[in-house]
N, C-alpha and C positions, 0 to 999 in steps of 0.2 A: 504494500500500500504506500502510495506517495502522499506527502503532505507539503503544503505551501502556506506561508503566513505573510500577510501584508495588511496594513490598516486595521489590524485586529481580527480580521476574518480568517478562519482556518478552513482550508479546502483539502479534502481527502478523496482520492479516487481508488476504488477497489478494482484492480486490474482484472480480476477474475469475473466479476458480475457486471462491471460497467456502471456501478452506482457512484455518483458524484455527490458527496456530502459537504455542506457548508455549515459552519458553526460560528457563533459569536456575531451573528447579524444583528443590526439594529432593527427594531420594529419599523415597518413601513419602507423597508428597503426593497427596491425593484431589482430582480435578477433576471437577465435574459441569456438564453443559450442559443448560439447560432452554429450552423454547420460551416465547414470551411468554404462552402459556396455562398455563404451569406444568408441562407434560409433560416428563418426563426424556427427552432426546434421546440422551445418551451419558454415560459416566463412564470415567475413567481413573485407575488407581492407578499413579503414576509409579514406574518402576524405573530411570529415567535422568533427565537434566536437561532433556529436551525432550519435547513431546507435540504431537499434531495432532488436530484435528477437521475433518471436512468438513461444512459447513453444508448442509442439504438443500434450502433455498430461500431467497430473499430474505426479510428480515424482521428482527425484533428477538429477541435471545436473552439469557439470563442465565447467566453463568459464575460458579460458586461454587468457590472454591479453599480447601481445608482442609489445614493443615499444623500440626504441633506447634511449629514455630519462630516462628510469628507468628499473629495473630488471623485468623479466617475472613475471607476477602476476597470481595466480590461485585462483579462487573463487568457492565456492559451492553454488548452487542455488537450493532451495527446493520450488516446486510449488505444 
């Protein structure tokens, strides 16, 4: 399992199942998941401090995290 941390948000990807977990989110954070072609795969409006996405297949994804507490954060996810 890989883990990355920036601006207080912890991101973990389970390489076996493709489950991407985000922890330490602020409430009302918007999280968007895009394919490498720019297609929106999913979005979450957090109502609690954690959220998960299940990645549909192996590949590269872009995660965009938008919250009023810090600047927009963009992360690359490779599964």
